[in-house]
C-alpha positions as a Python dict, from the first residue, in 0.01 Angstrom:
ca = {
    (1, 'X'): (0, 0, 0),
    (2, 'X'): (327, 47, -106),
    (3, 'X'): (580, 367, -1),
    (4, 'X'): (665, 608, -247),
    (5, 'X'): (989, 577, -358),
    (6, 'X'): (1017, 190, -285),
    (7, 'X'): (1115, -21, -581),
    (8, 'X'): (873, -269, -717),
    (9, 'X'): (782, -616, -594),
    (10, 'X'): (932, -875, -873),
    (11, 'X'): (617, -928, -967),
    (12, 'X'): (542, -542, -1027),
    (13, 'X'): (856, -542, -1289),
    (14, 'X'): (736, -827, -1468),
    (15, 'X'): (398, -611, -1489),
    (16, 'X'): (617, -279, -1568),
    (17, 'X'): (797, -438, -1832),
    (18, 'X'): (558, -689, -1997),
    (19, 'X'): (337, -380, -2072),
    (20, 'X'): (650, -190, -2273),
    (21, 'X'): (762, -469, -2468),
    (22, 'X'): (383, -482, -2581),
    (23, 'X'): (370, -166, -2705),
    (24, 'X'): (725, -206, -2846),
    (25, 'X'): (556, -486, -3050),
    (26, 'X'): (289, -218, -3192),
    (27, 'X'): (526, 47, -3273),
    (28, 'X'): (717, -186, -3488),
    (29, 'X'): (391, -350, -3608),
    (30, 'X'): (333, 61, -3713),
    (31, 'X'): (673, 105, -3860),
    (32, 'X'): (626, -169, -4112),
    (33, 'X'): (286, -40, -4209),
    (34, 'X'): (424, 345, -4271),
    (35, 'X'): (696, 163, -4480),
    (36, 'X'): (519, -113, -4659),
    (37, 'X'): (159, -4, -4659),
    (38, 'X'): (-145, -181, -4615),
    (39, 'X'): (-100, -438, -4888),
    (40, 'X'): (235, -537, -4809),
    (41, 'X'): (220, -957, -4759),
    (42, 'X'): (329, -889, -4346),
    (43, 'X'): (146, -668, -4300),
    (44, 'X'): (-132, -809, -4434),
    (45, 'X'): (-68, -1122, -4207),
    (46, 'X'): (-44, -877, -3831),
    (47, 'X'): (-425, -743, -3975),
    (48, 'X'): (-571, -1145, -3987),
    (49, 'X'): (-454, -1208, -3731),
    (50, 'X'): (-558, -904, -3495),
    (51, 'X'): (-905, -1026, -3679),
    (52, 'X'): (-913, -1386, -3660),
    (53, 'X'): (-778, -1456, -4042),
    (54, 'X'): (-1047, -1194, -4195),
    (55, 'X'): (-990, -873, -4279),
    (56, 'X'): (-1317, -647, -4161),
    (57, 'X'): (-1382, -424, -4497),
    (58, 'X'): (-1524, -97, -4447),
    (59, 'X'): (-1590, 97, -4291),
    (60, 'X'): (-1539, 5, -3975),
    (61, 'X'): (-1619, 105, -3660),
    (62, 'X'): (-1381, 164, -3298),
    (63, 'X'): (-1413, 251, -2976),
    (64, 'X'): (-1398, 558, -3008),
    (65, 'X'): (-1712, 675, -2999),
    (66, 'X'): (-1842, 785, -3320),
    (67, 'X'): (-1579, 763, -3498),
    (68, 'X'): (-1597, 542, -3834),
    (69, 'X'): (-1292, 414, -4078),
    (70, 'X'): (-1322, 346, -4448),
    (71, 'X'): (-1142, 51, -4448),
    (72, 'X'): (-952, -133, -4179),
    (73, 'X'): (-592, -29, -4332),
    (74, 'X'): (-726, 364, -4223),
    (75, 'X'): (-827, 266, -3888),
    (76, 'X'): (-495, 116, -3823),
    (77, 'X'): (-289, 410, -3973),
    (78, 'X'): (-540, 650, -3693),
    (79, 'X'): (-414, 425, -3451),
    (80, 'X'): (-82, 461, -3536),
    (81, 'X'): (-39, 836, -3552),
    (82, 'X'): (-220, 915, -3248),
    (83, 'X'): (-13, 640, -3102),
    (84, 'X'): (-337, 451, -2956),
    (85, 'X'): (-176, 88, -3083),
    (86, 'X'): (-482, -89, -2873),
    (87, 'X'): (-767, 71, -2989),
    (88, 'X'): (-1035, -225, -3101),
    (89, 'X'): (-1244, -219, -3389),
}
């Protein structure tokens, strides 16, 4: 157990900044989605990468109980607007 107010260890700093960089990347992908839409080739490549090469066709169920989306694009916009970047289908 660490004492309150003491600095993080080297490993803890790496973990802390790793998570910040990941969230920053996710918010950047959301900005691309917002600016260019789901039909943009770059956005589609990101969606394909997230889904092992195929963008799922709707309807989409997510980890959020009782939540359904008509398609992956709508699901992705939902994650972006709520800043819930790491919710999965």
